[in-house]
Each structure stands twice: as C-alpha cells, then as structure tokens.
C-alpha positions as CSV (number, residue, x, y, z in Angstrom):
1,X,-0.3,0.2,0.1
2,X,1.6,3.3,-1.0
3,X,3.9,2.1,-3.6
4,X,3.5,1.7,-7.4
5,X,3.2,-1.4,-9.5
6,X,6.6,-1.2,-11.0
7,X,9.7,-3.4,-11.2
8,X,11.3,-1.9,-8.2
9,X,7.8,-1.1,-6.0
10,X,8.8,2.4,-6.1
11,X,7.8,5.5,-3.7
12,X,7.0,5.0,-0.1
13,X,5.1,2.5,1.9
14,X,2.2,4.2,3.6
15,X,0.5,3.2,7.1
16,X,-2.7,2.7,7.9
17,X,-5.2,1.3,10.4
18,X,-6.2,-2.2,10.3
19,X,-9.6,-1.8,9.0
20,X,-8.5,0.4,6.0
21,X,-5.6,-1.9,5.2
22,X,-8.6,-4.8,4.9
23,X,-10.5,-2.6,3.1
24,X,-7.7,-1.6,0.4
25,X,-6.9,-5.0,-0.5
26,X,-10.2,-6.3,-1.1
27,X,-10.7,-3.3,-3.3
28,X,-7.2,-3.6,-5.1
29,X,-7.7,-4.0,-8.7
30,X,-4.8,-5.5,-10.3
31,X,-3.9,-7.7,-12.8
32,X,-7.5,-9.1,-12.6
33,X,-6.4,-10.6,-9.3
34,X,-8.6,-10.9,-5.9
35,X,-6.7,-9.4,-3.1
36,X,-6.8,-9.6,0.1
37,X,-5.0,-8.7,3.7
38,X,-2.8,-12.1,4.4
39,X,-3.0,-14.0,7.8
40,X,-0.2,-14.1,10.3
41,X,1.1,-17.6,9.1
42,X,0.6,-16.7,5.4
43,X,2.8,-13.3,6.0
44,X,5.3,-15.1,8.3
45,X,5.8,-17.4,5.6
46,X,7.4,-14.9,3.4
47,X,9.9,-14.0,5.6
48,X,13.7,-14.9,4.5
49,X,14.8,-16.8,7.9
50,X,18.3,-17.5,6.6
51,X,18.8,-13.8,5.7
52,X,21.4,-12.1,7.8
53,X,19.8,-8.4,7.4
54,X,17.2,-6.8,7.3
55,X,14.7,-6.7,5.5
56,X,14.0,-10.3,6.1
57,X,12.8,-11.0,2.9
58,X,13.6,-11.8,-0.6
59,X,14.2,-8.5,-2.2
60,X,14.6,-9.7,-5.6
61,X,10.7,-10.4,-5.4
62,X,10.0,-7.9,-3.0
63,X,11.8,-4.9,-3.5
64,X,11.9,-1.6,-1.5
65,X,10.4,-3.4,1.9
66,X,10.0,-1.6,4.8
67,X,11.9,-3.0,7.9
68,X,8.5,-2.1,9.9
69,X,5.7,-4.4,10.9
70,X,2.8,-5.0,8.4
71,X,-0.5,-6.2,9.4
72,X,-2.4,-9.4,9.2
73,X,-5.6,-10.5,8.7
74,X,-5.5,-12.7,12.1
75,X,-7.2,-10.9,15.2
76,X,-5.7,-11.5,18.1
77,X,-7.7,-14.6,20.2
78,X,-7.7,-12.5,23.4
79,X,-8.2,-9.1,22.4
80,X,-10.8,-8.4,19.5
81,X,-9.6,-5.3,19.0
82,X,-6.1,-6.7,18.2
83,X,-4.6,-8.2,15.2
84,X,-1.4,-9.5,14.8
85,X,1.5,-8.1,12.7
86,X,5.0,-9.4,11.2
87,X,8.0,-7.4,11.0
88,X,10.4,-8.1,8.0
89,X,12.9,-6.1,10.1
90,X,13.2,-8.6,12.9
91,X,11.3,-11.4,12.2
92,X,8.8,-11.1,15.1
93,X,5.0,-11.1,15.5
94,X,3.4,-8.7,17.2
95,X,-0.3,-8.0,18.3
96,X,-1.1,-4.1,17.3
97,X,-4.6,-2.3,18.5
98,X,-6.5,-2.2,15.2
99,X,-6.2,1.9,15.5
100,X,-2.5,1.9,15.0
101,X,-0.8,2.6,11.8
102,X,1.1,0.0,10.3
103,X,2.4,-1.0,6.9
104,X,-0.1,-3.2,4.8
105,X,0.7,-6.0,2.1
106,X,-1.6,-7.6,-0.1
107,X,-1.7,-11.2,-1.2
108,X,-3.3,-13.2,-3.7
109,X,-4.0,-16.4,-4.9
110,X,-2.4,-17.8,-8.1
C-alpha cells in the first residue's frame, strides 16, 4: 500500500489502521486478481529466515520492503480489538491495536 506497481515498487509504503488495510486489499484491482490481507501464517512464511540483514524478505521479488510491521488479517485471540502483525525488520510477530498505523501488504492466490 502506497507504493507503485513497477519493477522496483517505487514510492514509500504508507501506514494505515487495520480496517483501512483490509478494505484497501479487498478493493485492489490489479492483474485481474482478487486480493486480500494475508493471515499471520501467510505473511510470516514470506520471511527469509536465513538472511542475515533486514529486510528479512527476498528483495528480488519484494523490492523496497519496509523493515517495520505489516498488518495481518488474523485477530488476536484474547483481544478482538487487536490483530497480529509481522516485522520484516527482525522477523517478530506482535499484536497491535487495530487503530495503530502499520504497513499493508496484500496477497492473492495464484
């Protein structure tokens, strides 16, 4: 969210509240595909766990990735006003209140 759909993902990632991120991904019209906010397992699976420097993601396929936290669609089990997020800076998973402003990365099924 906030970057352009070019080979370098130019521009700056924009931060948003959780509900805005969900709506943004659901409304994304790109390549004729259906997009959505990924769940915590899907987003965590994008981490490059053997990489020694941040961002902890394959930058060939995901250039210009922010090292901060990204929203997931997964609600916190004990606090429904929170959702899980994943950091591409250090690989951690953390719950945040849905009114916090975090990065958004949308996914689609092939």
